[in-house]
N, C-alpha and C positions, 0 to 999 in steps of 0.2 A: 354740168353747164348744158343749157338748152340751146340748140342749133336752130338757126333761122329756117323758116318754111320754104324760102325762096332764096336762091343765090343772089349775091350782091350785083347790082348793075354798074356798068362801067360808063362814065363820060369822058370824052376826049376834050381836053382844055390845052389850047396851044400845042397841040401836037402830042400831049401826054394823057394818059388815063388817069383818072382819079376814082376812089372807090367810095361809095356810099353805102350806108347800112351801119352794122354794129362794130365793124372794124374802124380803129382809129385812123387818124390822118397819117401818122408816122408810117405805119404798117402798110398803107396802101401806096404811098410814095416809094417805098422800098419794093414793093411787087411790081410796080409799074416800071420801076428802073431796071428791075431784073428782067422783065419781059423785053424792054427796049433792047437792053444788051443782047439778049438772045436773038432777036430778030436782026439786029445790025452786025452780028458776029463779033461784037466788042466784049472784052472782059471788064470786071469790076476794076482791075488794077489800071487799065486804060484811062479811067476817069478819075484816079487818085489825086491829080494835081488840080482839081477843081477847088475854088474858093468856098470855104465853109464858114457859116456864122456860128462859131461855137459858143457864143454868149447865150445863145438860146437854151443851151443845155443846162445853165446854171440858174435860170431865172426863178425856179422854184425850190432851190436848195436851202433857203432859209439863211440862218446866221451860222451854219455849221463851218467847219474848217475849210472844206473845199469851197462852199459857197463864198466866203470871205476873201478868195483870191481876187474877185472881181472881174468884170468883162474885159478889162484892158490888158491884164496879165497873160492870158492864154495865148493870144495871137503873138505876143513877144516871146514866149516859150516855144511856140511852135516854129517861129522863124529861126530861133537858134538851132533847134533840132534839125531843121531842114538844111541849114548852113553845114553843121556837123556831117550829116549824111552826104552832101554834095561835094564838100572840100576835103574830107577825111576818110569816112568809111568806104564810100564807092571807089575812090582812087585806090586805096590799099587793096580791097577786093579785086579790082581789076588788074592791077599792075603787079601785085605781090602774090596774094594768096592764090588767085586762079592760075597763074603760071606755074606756081610751085605744085599745087594739085596735079596739073597737067603733067609736069615733069615726073611727079611721083608715079603717076599712071604709065608713063612711057618706060621709067626704069623699071617698075614692077614688072611689067609685061615682058621687057627684054630679058630680065633675070629669070623670070619663069619659063620663058622660051628656051634658053639655053639649059636652065636646070632640068627642064622636062627631058632634054637628051640623055640625062644621067639617070634619072629616077623620078619619083614622086615629087613635085615641086613643093606641095604643102608640108611634107616632112623634112625635106633637105633644108628648105628656107629657114627652117627653125634651129636645124643644126648651124647653119651660117650665122644666125642671129646670136646664138650662145657663144659661139666662137668669138665673135667681135666683142661682145659684152665682157667676156672673160679676159681678152687683151686689155680693155680699158679698165677693168677692176684691178688686174695685177700691176698695171701702170700707177694706179693711184695709191694702193696699199703699199708699194714698193717705195713710195716717197716717205721715209721716216723722219722723224724730228731730228734735225742736224744735231741736236745735243746728245742724241743717242749713239751716233757713229763711233765716238771714241771711248763709249764706256762698256758697251754691251757686245757680246760676241756670239757666234754660233760654233759649232763643233769646228775645232782647228783655230779659233782666235779666243781671246781672254780679254777679261773685263779689265778696265782701269780702275783699280781700287782706290786711288788717289781721288778721282772725281767722286766716287761713291762717298768717301769719308767727308769731302768738302761739302756735298749736298746734305749729308746727315748732320753736320754741325749747323747748317742754315735752317734745317727744317725740324730738328729735334724738338718736340713739344714737351718742355718742362712742366707746363701747367697741367697736361694730362697725368704726368708722373705725380704730380702733387695731389691731384684728385684721386688717382689710385691709391696712393699711399695713405690719404685721409681715410678713405672707406675701408681699406683692407685692415688697418689698425684701429678701427672703430669700436671693436669688441673682441673679447677673448674668443679665439676658435680652435679649440682643442678637438682633435678627431672624435667625431661621433656626437658633437654638440651642435645646437642650433646656429651658433657662431659660423661653424665649419660649413654647414649647409649654405648659409648666406654667402660666404666665400666661394664655394664651388660653383654657385649660380653666376657670381660676379665675373669669376676667371673664364668660365665657359662662354658666357655672353661676349666678353672682350675678344676671345680667340675667335668667335664665330663672326663678330663685326669685322675683323681684321681678314676674314676669308681664308683662315687657315684650313687646309685640306685634311682629311682623314682624321679629324677631332674625334676623339672617343674617350669615354671614361672607362678606365680599368679598375674593376672592382675585385676586392679580395677580402677575406676574412682574417683577422689577426687579434693580437692580444692588446687590451687597454684596461687601465684603471683610472678611477675618478675618486676625488675626495668627497667625503660625507661632511655635512655641518658639524656634526657632534662625533666624527670618526676618529679624531685624534685627541689624545690626552696625555699629560706630563706632570706627574706630581713628584715634588723634590722633598726629600727628608734628610735634612742635615743633621750631622751628630750633636751639634749644639744649636739649639735654635728650633723655632716651631715649623712644622711641615707647611708647605704652600704649594700651589698649582701654578704653572706658566699658562697664561691665557692663550689658547690657540684657535685658529680659524681654518677655513678650508685653503687659506694661503700656505699654512704649514704643511706642504705636500711636495712629494717627491714622484714623478711619473716613474712607474717600473718598480716602485717598491712593493714587496710582498707584505702582507698582513701579519700582525703579530702582537702578543701582549706578554709583558715581563713585569714581575713584582720583586720588590726588595733586591734590587741589583745595584752593585757597586757603580759609581760613576767616575771614569778616569779620563782626564784631559791628555790628549795625545798630539797637541800642536797641530801639524798638517797631515798626520796619519802616514808619513812615508816610512819606508822600511827602516831607516836610520832612527826615526822617533820611536817606533813601535820596537824595535830591537833594545834600545835604552830602557824602555819600560820592562821588557821582559828580562833583561839582564839584572834590573833592580828588584826582581821579584813582585812586580805590582800588578802582573796579569794572571797570577795562579787562580784567582777566583773568577767566577762569572763577571763580566762587567759590560757596561754600555761605554762606547768610546765617544767621547766629545772632542771634535776636531774642526779646524776652520777648512772652508772650501779651498781646494787647489786647482790647478790648470785641468788635471785628469781626473774627474770625480770617480770614473770606472776603475782606476787605478787604485784609489783610496778604498773604494768599497772591496776590492780584491784583496788588498793587504790586510784590511781590517778582518775579513773573513778568515784569511789565512793564519792570523795571530789569535784567533779564538773569540772575537767580540760576538756578542749576543744582539747587538743593535748599534746603530750609529745616529748620533745627534750632531747636524751640520751647522756651523756659525757662519753667517753671511758676513760679507766685508761691509764696511762704511762706503757708501757710493754717493759722490757729490755730497759729502757731508751728512747724509742721511743714515741714522743708525737703526731705523725701523725698516729698512728694505729687507725683504726675504727673498733669497735665491731659490726657485724651484727648479733645479737642475735634475735631468734624468739620471738615475743611478744604474742603468743597465750597464752591464759588463761587456762592452764591445770587443775586447780583446779576444772573445770566443766568436765573434762575427755579428753579423746584424740580424734582427728578428729576435723574438722572444720564445715563440713555441717551435719546437723541434719537428713536430708532426702536424699537419693540417688536413682535416677532412671536412668537406662542405657540409654544413647543416648539423655538425656533430658537437654537442654540448660536452664540455669538460668539467669534472669537479676542481676544486681549488687544488686538491692534494695529488692531481694526477701528474704522472711522470711525463707528460707531454712538454713541460716547460725545459727549455735548454739551459745550458750553463750560463747563458747571458742574462738570466734572471738572478737578482742576489737572492741568497738563501737567508739573509737577516733584514729585519724592517729597518727604515731610515725616517728620520724626521728633520726638517730644516727649521731653523731659528733665525730671528734677526740679530745683529750684532748686540743690540742692547739686551735682548733676552739671553744671549749666550754669555755676555759679560757678567750678568747676575749669577750665572752658575760658575764660571771660572773664579769669581771672587769668594765663593764658599769654599774652594780648594786651596788647602795649604799644605806644605811639605812635600815629600816626594822629589821628582825631577823638576828643576827650574828651567824653563826654555828661555829662547832668546826675546820673547815678547814679555818677559818679567812674570809670566803666570806659571803656577806650579801643576804639576800632573795629579796631585792628591794621591791618597793611599786608600786602599780598601776599608771600608767601614766610615770615611769621612762624610760621604755624601751617597745616599742611596735613592733610587728612582723607581718609581712605577710608571711604566710607559705602555700606550696602547696605540696601534695603528690599525684602523679598520677602514680600508677604502672599498668601493665598489670595484669589482673585478669582472672583466668580461673576456672571454676566450675566444668569441667568435664575432668580434666587433667589425662591421663592415668598414672598409678603409678604401679610399678610392685615389686614383692617380688620373690626372688629366694629360693626354698625350695629342699634340698637333704636330703637323708635319708640313714643311716646304720641300717640294720634290726637286731632286737635282736632274740636270738635263743630260749628263755625261755618264758618271759613275753611279748608278741609281742603286748599286748593292753595296755602297759604303755611305757612312753617316757620322754625324756628331750628335751629341745630346747637350742642349743647354737646359740646365734645370734649376730648380728653386723649391724649398720646402714651402708648404701652404699653412700648416698647423702651427699653432703656438698655445701653450697654456695660458699666456697672458695676452696682451694686444699685440706685441711683437713688432713694434714700429721699426726697430733697428735691426731685425732678424728676418722672420718669415714676411712681413708685409713689404719691407724695403726690397728684399730679393725678388719677390713676386712682382713688385711694381716695375722693377728694372727689366724683368723678363717680358713684361707686357710691352714696355717701351721698345724693346729690342725687336719684338714681333712686328710692332708697327713700323720701325725703320726698315726692316727687311721687305716687308710688304710694299712700302713706298718705292724702294729700289725696284722690286719686281714690276711694279705697273708703270713707274715713271720712265725707266729706262728698258723696259721690255726685256728684263733680265730674269735668268735663272741660275742658281748655284750649280758648281759643277758637280756636287755631291749633295745628299739629303741633309736636312736639319731637322731633328726633333725637339720639340718644346715639351717638357714634362713639368707638371706641377705635382710635387710629391705629397700624399698624406701619410699620417702615423709616423712623423718624424721623432715625436717625443718618446715613442715606444720602441726605441732602438731601430729607428729608420724602417719600420714594419712595411710601409708602402713601396718603398724602393726595394727592399730585399724580396718581397713577394713578387714583384713584377720581373726581377732578375731571375728568381727561381724558375717561374712559369714560361720565361721567354729566353731562357740562357743560351741555347744553341743559336737561335736567330740573332740575339744580341752579340754574341762573341763573333759571329760572322760578318755582321754589318757595321757595328759600333767601333770606331777607331780612337774616338776621344770623348770624354765625358767631362763637361765643365760645369761645375756647381757654383751659382752666385747668391746663394742663400746668406752668406755672411758678408756680403760686400759693404754693407752699411753697419756693421757691429759696432765700430767706433765712429759715431756719426758725426762728431766734431771734427775728426781728422781723415776726411776723405781723400785727402791728397795723397796719402800713402797707403799702398796696398802690399800686404804679403801674399805671394802666390805660391801656393804648395801644389807641385806637379810631379808627374813622372820625369825621369831625367831625359827621355827623348824629346820632351817640350821645353827643356831649360833655355836652348838658344833663342827659340821662337818667342818665348816671354820676355827674354832680356833684350831683344832687338829693339833698338830706339825708333821713335816715330815723331814726325813734326806735328802730328795730329792731336797729340795728348800731352799733358804735362804732368801726368800722374807718375809718382814716384814709386818705382817697383822693386821688391825685394823677393828674389826668386829662391825657393827652399824646396827640400823634399817633402813629400806628404807625411805629416806627423800630427794628424787629428782624425777623429771620427766624424762621420756625417752620412748623408745619403749617398755620397760617392763610395762609401766602405763596400757595399755588395760589388760594386764595378771593380775596385781595387783588388778585392779578394780573388777575382777570377782573371786577373791580368789585364784588364782593359784600362789603358793609360788615362789617368784622371787628373783634373786641375780644379783647385778651389780657390776662391778669392777671400781673404780674410784679414784679420788685423794682427800685428805684433804685440798689442798689449795683452796683459793677463785678462782672460774673459771674466774672472771672477770680480774684476774691478768695475765691469761695465754693466750697463742697464739691462742687458739681455736676461730673459727669464726672470724678470721681476714685473710687478703691477705698476711700477713707474715707467715701463717702457711704453709710452703712450705717444700719440700725435701731438698732443699738447706740449709735451717736453721738448720736441724737437722740430715741430712745424714752424716756429718762428724763424728758425734759420733759412728755411726755404725762401724767405722773403728778401734776403740779403743777397746783394748782387755778386759779392765776391763768393759766397757760398753757392749760388747757382752756376757760377763759372767753374767751381770745382765739381759740381754735380755732372755738368755737361762734359768735363773732361773724363770723368768716370764712365759715363754712358758711351762716350766715342770710344773710349779704350775697349770697353767691353765689346762693342760692335765690331770694332777693327779686329780684335782677337777671334772672334766667331767667324767674320768674313774671311780671313785669311786662312784659318784653319780648314773652312769648307770649300774655298774657292781658289786657293792657289793650285796651279796645274799640278806641281809635284808636292804632295803632303810634306808639311815642314817639320818632319822629325829628323834628329840628327843622330845617328848611330855613334858616330865618334865621340860626342859628348855623352851619350849613354854609357860607353865604354870606360870613358875617363872617369865619371862618377862612380861607376861600379868599382873601378880599380881603388879608388880613394876609400870607398867604404870597407873594401877588403883589407887595406892596409891597416885600418884600425884594429882588426881582428888580428892581424898578423903581427903587429907591435905588441899588443897585450897578451897573446897566447902563443907566442913563437916557441917552438919546442914541445908544445903540449898538443897541437894539431898540426898536420900535414896539409900544404896547399897547392901540392903539384897539379892535382887533378883539375881544380878550379881555375889555376893559372893557364892550363892548356885551353881551356874554354874561352878564357879572356883573350888569349892571343889570337885565337881564331876569329873572334869579333872584332878585334883591333884591326886585323886585315879586312875584314868586310867593311868596317867603318871607313878605311881609306877608299875601298872600291865605291861605296855609296857617294862619298864626296866627290870622287872623280866622275862617276856618272851623271850626277847633278850638275856639275860644272861644264860637262860636255854638251848635255841636253841643252842647258840655258845658253851657252854660246851659240849653238847651231841655230836654234829657234829664234834667238833675238836678232841674228844676222840675216834671216831669210828676207828677201825683197818684199813680198807680198804680205808680210807679217802673219801668215796662215801656217800652222802647224800640219805637216803632211799627215796623212792617215796612218802610215807606217810608224811615224814617230809617236802617234796617240796610243797606238796598241802597246808600244813598248812602254809608254808613261804609265798606262792604266796597269800593266803587269807589275811594274815597280811599286806604284801605289799600294797594290794589294799585298805584295811581299812585305812592304815596310810596315803595313798596319797589322800584320799577323805577329810581329815580334813579341808583343807583350803576352799575349795568351799562350805562346808555345814555351813560355819560361814558367810555367805552372806545373805543378804535381798533381796528377789525377786524384791521388789519395789525401792531398793535403799536408798540413803539418801534423806532427804527432800530438794527440790529445785535441787537436783543433782543426779538424779535417774540413770545416767550412772555409778556412784559409787554404786556397789552392796556390796562391802566389807565394813561393818559396823565397824570393829574393827582397820583396818590398811588403812591409806590414809591421805591426807592432809586436814587441816581445811580450810575454805573459807577466812576468814579475819584475823586471828590471826596470831602472828608472827610465821613464819614457821622456823625460825632459832632454835627455841626450838624444839629438835628432839621429846620431849614428845607431841608436838602438832600433830604428825603424827600417834596418836592412838584416837580411839573413836572419829572420826572426827564429826559425826552428834551430839555427846553431847556437844562438844566443840563449834561448831557453835551455838547451842542453849544458851549456857552459854555467849558467846560473845554478843549476842543479849539480854542478861540478861532475857530470857524467860526460868525460871527454871522449869515450868510445862512441856515444850517441852522436856528440858534436862532429866527429870526424865522418860518422856515416851521413849525417846531414849534409855536411860540406861536400863530400864527395858526390852526393846525389845532385846537389846543385851543379857542380862541374860537367856531370853527365849531360844534365838537362841543357846546359849552356853549349855543350859540343853537338848534341843532337839537333838543337835549334839552328846552330850554324850551318850545319851539314844540309838541312832542309832549305835554309835560306840560299846556300850555294847552288844547290840542284835547280832551284827556281830562278837563278840569276838571268836577268834580261840581258840580251846580246847588246852590248853597248857601243858598238861600232855602226855609225850611220855613214854608209858609203853611197 
């Protein structure tokens, strides 16, 4: 821009200067005003109340938004602004803000004056500020929800479980259970398959969404076998008639069966393959030649396999039951021999492959191949057999030569199949060295709607309920809860067994109860009734009535195999929820066990009520086991049940075995049972009568010691070397016999003694019984030495 050669000249008009030249009129007026202000000593603010014709500012704005306001709107807005300033802003500024600011300066100066006498006011003032804020924060945080006051407790006070159960009934999400069940039963999910991968991801994400801490996947390698499309064949060659083949698919498959091929072997029908059935065949000289045994499924498949091997069968063909009128259903039951313990491989080395003929397999794997048929397929074979022994179902056993078979079983065998368990944890606030396990199997050869899917969906619902209690009521259980999803259950509970093997010392020290809910939905249409198989220490606990559930409960000793078996064998008290019906009559382990077959029931209101009752019952059981101040084990009941089991032996074999040693051990425990009952009553009476409802610290220490003692009972009743020929079973008091009829529940006690009696080796039976007596007495002495002082004065 070119500057003028001469400065502008100024004219005085009515006492004001005007500027001529290249600078505009508005600039000249502003300069003149500033000059006059300086000269007269006035500031620009002193002339702020001048009347200004603002309409001139908008003369050249055209038709824009600002210009459209018009020349009459602006003065009106200006007057409103002035009135707000005069009537509100200035009075508030002068009468409130300025006095407060002045007071703040006075207080700050006064505080700094006195603080400076102590130290640096800049540092000390911040300490004072933090102190005041801490007091305010404590006051706000200590104002808990009034609903929490009567349900949650800190150390020395205990939760109101009735309030928890009422809240759980109101908030239980059955729609979530239905969604979980539908997905978990949407596909077969055998260990090592794509279905299992999908289930693992779903369960992991569900646990993670519920903020389960210490969630981890415990991986191991174990045995697994899988069917081939053309891996099984069965050709029938009757004595009279043309040979034919039974059409087989991958559904004709038993998990745990070894491979094998047989040609020109006699087919003999053996009814249920019990010892009585096979003994009749043997006495009739029908088992002299090689034979394939054709039998119906019974309650204990492992017992049938063991008996068939013992009587010399070269293979077994199982006949499934008619289920819901369907003759084409095929039961795919595992054939592992769990009487020898859980797991299939005796020795495990990481990343080491074994040949099929390696001696690493334990006795839990059958030595003969097996093949399942539908009832319709089996009936076709039974009708070919005539003469021989006639059974109560009107079919004959047949004789050698009447029907011969060619049989082939060629499954895929894997000896180092990755198997995983998911472990989640809710931490306890008081005795963190004690815990319970809530577990469910994850795998199923089929969709498993009434078994693995139902049990897992129940476990996920329990996790959700516990987490709701934790966050709603600011609550933690007194002791830890582990939630475990077991893999490898179809292969003789390989996942559960491996976890126990690798963590045995820690588990025996920490776990005082293992509750398996895998089979709670086994009889899907009859949820109102539950058989609870459990350790006698928990009999009274599960028999106790509650207003919060209408479930009909039948408490029995443990008399079945499952993922709880590795815990039972090492003396850890277990409980499993199942059904009284014969399992061979139910949908479990068949391709018909799908969500479509049972899902319609979930829509019915009466069924939903039963489902809710079962869920609340399971929640109550887990809650009381983990959160009752005194762990609800009853030693007196344990002794009574043990005495009842012993009476059966004494009545049957009196004069052949002496019972003096074991009776001494029982008498010692009977006395201890009375002391336990007296201690619990004394503790309960004193604590309940305390005025402030708080348990004194000294009482807590005694109670913790008592809980620790009471949870050590099971593992101290084990023999380090286990049973004779079955050293995996350390529990010498509770467990299955090897050959006896295990339908008799009394045969699930003193297994080593009963095995010796079965062999008619009474010297060995006496040795086993005396050994149990010594174990009982030693355990009683240790318990007495640890006895907590029960006098509170």
